C-alpha positions, 0 to 999 in steps of 0.5 A, a space after each residue: 497523511 493521504 495514501 494512494 493506491 494505484 493498481 494497473 495491468 501493464 500491456 507494455 512492460 518496457 514502455 511502462 518502466 521507462 514512464 514510471 521513472 519520470 515520476 521522479 518529477 514528484 519530488 518538487 511538488 508541495 506536500 509530496 512524501 513518497 512513492 513506490 511499488 512493483 509487480 504482483 508476485 501472484 498476478 502476471 503484469 499487475 503493478 501496485 504503486 503507493 504514493 503518500 501526501 501530507 493532506 488531501 489539499 496538497 494531493 488535489 492541488 497536484 492533480 489539478 496542476 501537474 499530474 496530466 503532464 507527468 502521466 502523459 508518457 505512460 498512456 497506453 502502457 496499461 489497462 484497468 487502472 484502479 486508484 483508492 485513497 485513504 486517510 492515515 490512521 496509525 502506524 503498523 510498528 512505530 515510526 512510519 516514514 514513506 520510504 522504500 529504499 531499504 525494502 525488498 517486498 511489500 504486502 498489502 491487505 484491502 479489507 471491507 468491514 462489516 459496519 457494525 464491526 468497524 470499532 472492533 476490527 480497528 481495536 484488534 488491528 492496533 492490539 493484535 495484529 500491529 504488535 505481531 507484525 512489529 515483533 516479526 524479523 524483517 517487518 521494516 514499517 507499515 501503515 493502517 489506513 482508512 477510505 472515506 467510505 469508513 468500512 474500507 481499509 488498507 493495511 500496507 507493510 514493507 519487508 526486508 526479504 520474501 523469506 521473512 514475510 513467508 515465515 511470518 505468514 506460515 507461522 503466525 497469521 492463522 493463529 492471529 486471525 483466531 485471536 482477533 476473530 477477523 473472520 467476524 469483522 470482515 465482509 471481504 478481504 483481498 491482498 497481494 505480495 509485491 516485489 519492489 521495483 527500486 527504479 520506481 521509488 521517488 
């Protein structure tokens, strides 16, 4: 499965929101699995969107045929669009599905890993971080994915409320980071917490 992460700064909120609803046209596309996103809690006007495709071949076909038509109405409503593609590696919690309808909050972590620590980082994600997140009340599902550059990773988790995510962050993250020796693995990490916008879910 291919994971597409889009981040942009919106300059015309009503226009962007109207145009975002037109992406419902993705539903007829071969290989399309789902898309959703919303507004950053920490950066004013910043939007994160996540799309899921069965394979890179289906995604490339869509980009060549239909993307520009769906995208046309959104031109001029945002600046600084950044797009990154990742390949699915494993679930965060079991049974990942690219479904956003039961989620209220998304958490994204974008990690650059030191080349000699990639194997350890992936092992710790699977053995330390994943069980902790899976056991947290309110954590619905998530996905761990890797870019073609190999040292770049995306961790996306879906939560049923900001309160439950907040408890996990306060009570467990620091302790887990020490246990997993995350500081030794990471060259850089950035992240954001996103309020899901239900009308953008496809």
